Structures are given as C-alpha cells and as structure tokens.
N, C-alpha and C positions, 0 to 999 in steps of 0.2 A: 634530589636523590630518590631513587626508586624504592618503593616499599618491598620488603621481602615476603614472599609467599611460598608456603610449602604445600606440594601436591602429593598425596599418597594414594597409590592405586596399584593393584597387582597385574594390570595389563600394560605392558611396555608401549603398545601402540597408542594408548590413551595418554600416557605420560609424554610421549614424543609430540603428540598433537598439541597438548597443553603448552609445552615448552616452545614449540614453533609459533603458536598463535599469540602467546602472551609475553614473550621475552622483551618486546619493544616497550611494553608498559610497566612491567614488574621485574623485580629480581627473583627469578623463578628457581626454586629448588624442588627436587623430586625424590621420592622413595618408593620402592616396590612392595613394601609391607609395613605393618604397624611397628614391629620392633626396629626396623631400619629407620622409620620415621622418627621414633623416639631418640635414636642415635643422632640424627640430624638436629633435632630440637635441642639436644644437650651440647651443641657446639656454641661458638661465640656469637652466632648470628641471632639477632632479635627479630622474630617474625611478627608481622602485623596480622596475617591471615593464615589459617591452616585449613586445607581442604582435604577431606578423606572420603574414599569410596566406602560404601557400607559392607558389601560382600567381599571379604578377603580371608584367605586361610590364616591359621595361627592366631590372628587377632582381628576381630571385625572392626568396622568403623566406629561404632559406639564405644567399644572398649578402648580403642586407640585415642579417640578424642577426650575421653574421660581421663586417661592417664596423662594426656598432653597438658592438662590444666595444672598439674603439679610441677611441670617443667617450665612452661611459658604461660603463666596464668593470664597475662594481658592480651594474648592473641585472640582474635575473633575466629570462631569455628564455623565451618560450612560443610554440610554433608552432601556427597555426590552419590546418587543412588538411582538404580533402575527399578527399585522396588517401591511401589506406591502403597504398600501395606500401612494401614493406619497405626498399628501397634509399633511398627518400626519408627514412625515419626514421633510418637509419644515417648518412646524409650530414648530416642536421640535427643529430644528436647530436655527431658528430665535428667538424663545422666551425662550427656555430652555438652550441655549448654550451647545448643546450636543456634546460630544467628539466622541462617537460611538454608534451603535445600536447592540443589541443582539436579534436575532429572536427566538421566542418560537415555538417549543422546540429547545434546543441547548445542545451540549455535555458539561459535566463538564470541559473538557480540553479547549474548546473554550472560555467558561466563564472565566476560570482562566487566559488564555492568554490575553483576553481583559482587565481584571482587572490589570494585570501586566503592560500592555501598558498604561493604564490610570494612574497608579502610577508613571510611568516614566514621563508622561506629567505633573503630579502634582509636581514632584521633580524639573523638569526644570522650570516650571512657578514660583514656590515659591523661587527657588534659584535666578532667575532673579529679582523677586520682592524684596527679601532681599538685594541683591546687590545694586539695585537702591535706596531703602529706606536708606540703610546705607550710600551710597554715598551722597544722598540728605541731610541726617541729619548731616553728617560730614561737608559738604560744608556750610550748613546754620550756624552751630555752629562756624565755622571758620570766616565766614562773620560777624556774630553777635559780636564775640570777637574783631575783627578788628575795627568795627564801635564803640564799647564801649571804646576802647583805643583812637580812633581818636576824638570822640565826646562824652565824658562821660555825658554831660548835657542831651543829648537825649537818647543815647543807654545804659547808665548805668542802666536804668530802666528795660531793657529786662530780666535780671536775676530774678528780683522780679516778673515781669509779668509771666514769665515761671513757677515759683514756685506756684503762685496762680492758674494758668490755670491747671497745672498738678494735683493739689489737687482736683480741681472741676471735672475734667473729670474722675478721679478715683471714685469719689462719683457717677457720672453718669453711671459708668460701661462701658465707651467707650473702645473699643478694640484697634482701630488704633490711639493710643495717639500721634504718631509722627506728624500727621497732625496738632494737636492742639499745640504741641511744636513749630513747624515751624510757626504757626500762631502768637504765642506770641513773637517769636524772630524777625519776619519780619514786624509786624504791624506798626512800627514807621519809616520804611525805607523811606517813602515819605517825612519825615521831613528834609532830607538832602538838600532839595531845599530852606530851610529857613535860613536866616542869623542868626548868633550867638546872636545878640541883641534881636531878636524876641523870640528865644528859652529861653533866660534868663528871658525875660518878662513873658513868659508863666509859667515858673517854679516858678517865684516869685508872680504869681497871679495878674500881672499888666494888665491894659487894653491895647489891641493891636491896633496899627494903622490900618486903614481900609484896606490898601493893604496887611498887614500881616494877617488880619482876613481871607481874600480871599485865601491867600496861605495856611493857616492852614486848612481851610475847604476843600481844594483841595488835601491835602496830602494823604488821603486814595485812591483817584482816581489815583494819580501818582504811589503809591505802587502797586495798582491793575494792571496798565499797565506794570510795570516792572516784577512782579511775574508771571503774566499769561503767559508769554513767556517761563517759565520753564515747561518741561513736567511733568505731573501728579500733578501740583500745581494749577490747575484751581480753585478747590473748595476753597483752602486756599486764593487765590487771591480774589475770590468773597466775602468771609467772611470779609476780610480786607477792601474791598471797602465799606461795609455797617457798619463799626465799629462806626461811628458817627451818625448813623440813630437812632432817638429816637423812643421809643416804640409806641408813639401816632402818628407816621408818620412824625413829623417835623424833622428838622436836615438835614444832607447831606449824600448822594447826593439828589438833589431835584427831586425825583421820587415818584410816588404813591406806597407806601409800608408801612405797619404798623403791629404791633402785631406779631402774629405767622408767618406772611409772610416774616418777616425779618429772614435771616439765623440764625440758633441756635447759631452757633459760634460767629456771630456778636453781638447778644444780650448778650452773656456771656462776650465777650471781652469788651464791653462798660462798664459794671459794674466794671470789674477789672481795666481797664485803669483809669477810673474816681476815683475809690477808691484810687489807688496808687498816683494819682495826689493830691487828697485832703489830704491824709496822709502825703505826703512830704511837702505840703504847710502849714498845721497846726501842724504837728508833733504829731498827736494824731489819733489813729485808731477809737476811739469812735466818735469823731467829723466827721471823714470821712464817717463813716457808717450812721450817722444821716443825712448827706448831701444827700446820696443816697436814704435813706428811705423817705425823704421829696419829692422826685420826683418819687417814686415808682408808676408804672402804667402810668406815663407821659413820663419820659425819659427812665425808666428801666423796664424790665420784672420782676414783683414781685417774680416769682418763682426762678429767678436767683439771686435775692438779698438774698432770703432765703437760697439758695444753697451755695452762697458765705459766708454768715454768718456761716453756718455749717462748711465750709472748714477751716475757720479761727481757729476753735477749735483744729485743728490738727497741728497747728504750734507749734513747741517745742521751748520754750524760755529757752535757755541754758546759757544766760549771755554772757559776753564779756571777752576777754583775750588780754592783751597787749603783743605783741611779736616783737622781733627784726626782721627786714626785712631779715637779713642774715639767719634767722632760718625758714623762710617761706617754706612751702611745697605746692605742688599742691593740689587742691580740698579743700582748706580752703575757708571760706567765710568772706569777709570784713564786719565788724559790723558797721563801720562808714565810711562816706566819707573821702577820702584822698585828702587834699588840699595842694598846695604849700605855701611857706611862704608869697607869694603875694596874697593869697586868691583864686587862680585859681583852679577849681575843676579838679583833676587828674583822680580819679577813684570813682565811686559811690558805696555806701554801697550795699551789696547784691551780688556783683560780686564774682565769684569763682576764686581762684588763679590758673592760668595756668602758663606755662613756660613764655609766652609772658607778662603776668601781672607782674610776679615776676621780670622779666628782666627790665620792665619799672620802677618799684619801685626802683630797685637797681641803675638804671641809674640816677634817680632824687636824690637819696640819695647821690651818689658820688658827684653830683654837689652842695650839701648842700641846695637843694631847698625844701626838706621835712625832717621831723623827721626820725630818724633811727628806729622808732617803729610804728606799726599800730595796730588797734583794729580788732580782728577777733572773730567770734562766737566760744565760748568755746564748747568743745566736751562733 
C-alpha cells in the first residue's frame, strides 16, 4: 500500500509537477494554501509525510507545519523553499519540527529520495510509539488487575470507570484513547495509602474521621507523584491530580483554578467517579444522575454531565446469567459482586474475567468459601 503524502504550495504548476512525477510511488494529495492543507489533514486520511512551501499568502509554511502537528502529529514534515535564508531554516526547525529541506527548483529524483527517507523516519517513529504505547497499556492493565484482586473495595471500580470513560471519549472523537484508558485505570491508585476501614466507610457513605478526610483529599496528589515518574504519562498524572477539583474552583488541590482552566480529562473524570460512587451507594443510576445535576456548574462542568448522560444510552443491558465457575472463560463480565460466605468482598461487579480472576475464583471455591456459581453479563 502506498504511503499518503500531502504537498502544499500556492503555485498550481508546482503541484501538477509533483503529482505527475510522484503518483506512481506515493498516494499524492495536494492543497494550494495552508488553510486548505489543514482541511485535507482533518480528513480520514493518515499522512506519512507533509511537504509545504515556505512563501505562501495567508499562512506561510512555518505556520502551516506548526499547526499541522496538532492535527496529524505523527506525520514527518518537509519544507519546500527557494529561500536559503539562515533564519528561515532556524525558525522552520524550531517551530515546524522539520525533518529536511527541499530547495526549489529540485529534480524529481531528489524529491522522491527525500520522501522515501521521510517515510523511513515515519515508520521508525510510529513503530517506537506503538511499542511504547502497547507496553504501557499492557503494564497498566496488569497493574490494574493485580490491584483489583488485592483490594476489590477500591480497584474493583476501575473496570466500570474505564467503560464509562471509553464511551465518553468515543463521543468526543478523541483519537489517542489509550491515555484516557490509563487515566481511568490509575485514577484511584493513591487510595492504597488509606486503611481498609476508611475505604469501607467511603463505600458505605459514612462520615470519615478528620485524619481520613485529609488522606482522602491527598490521594490524587499521591497518584500524581507516582505516575508522573513514568515516561509519557505526565499529562495523565496531571489530569489525575485535579480529579477532585470542583468546577467552581473549590475542592482539591487548594490552588486557584476553576472552570475551563481545569484539565478536560479531570472535569470528565470527576463526573464519572462521582456517578459511580453514587450509583454503588444508592443502587440506582437515576438517583446518581440527580445528585450530579444538583451540583451542575458548581462541582461539575455542565457540558460533561450532558455528555455523560448521552454516553449512558449506549450501555447495552443484556441481563444476567448464572454460570458455574468451572465453565468460566476469559473476557466475561461479572454482573454482581462476588463475596465470601463471611461477607468479604472478593471481586467487584464489572470486572472482566482473566486467567488470574478465574484462578482466584476457583481457589476460593475449592476452599468452600464461595458458591460454585457466579453471575455474569449475558451475551
């Protein structure tokens, strides 16, 4: 399959020459200005290379290539210029993240060689990014699963949070969803510092001791300190830090920040975490939503309450099915909490069955601590 290349130049003759000479090797797209180039980039096409002329009306090449980074950040950028001015080159490199320059005029062979070199750079950078993202995702999923097994009162919620977050970011049209998935799975990690009795009190809606209140208010800060040490997780850590910050500026941390100045992911996460808490506490989604709406514009961003309400419509209620633990398979979803005969929470509803989850259930079944059947979501 040919790699897609975008060529932007205000001279139609140059664009026709590029298309004619390069169409056998590349999937060539053209645009006659920076604004039109941004429109092309905003399409469904994923571009490997973006080539832009420097001297163009309305928007010069540096401005265009800089703006292109926010639309298609993985594309490799090449500057086409007849201007050998040193400052132009410096500005292009610093602002537009330029891979190489092509001087005008240039031979078709040189242009082709430059594009092939840019594509090699694109393949290397995207391969490295994919490997890193997959490694991060797998590591975070493993950590989340381990925590859910060790402390279901806290981390059993993460599967439900992840589902809500995923549906919301799909409605928002977010492309890099893995960051939001990581956000939902790690947002409660700071609660590991709290004793079990405090966690149980939170889950049961009881008033916390003053010392526990301080610990609870600090848990996003602790999570931020831990997660910010992981490469490429700085934005995730920052969003987690402000998850308890209210829309009107109250809440924690105690810094001057309110409204749209609070990170987008933090505002969304606060809606989802509080909804999940209220739904678990009252056992009713309608009551949970009314609790949120009562504080709309005070604790919560009104637009994210509306977005979340819309996302709830996409939840498929398929009913429950009682199944023997011996017949469980991976990627099933627990429909109810699993508790021991003594009433200790073993696994929270919403958790997907992995090999580790099934092994844990079978171990407790052999010891006669739980029933030999569990409720799962029916397919």
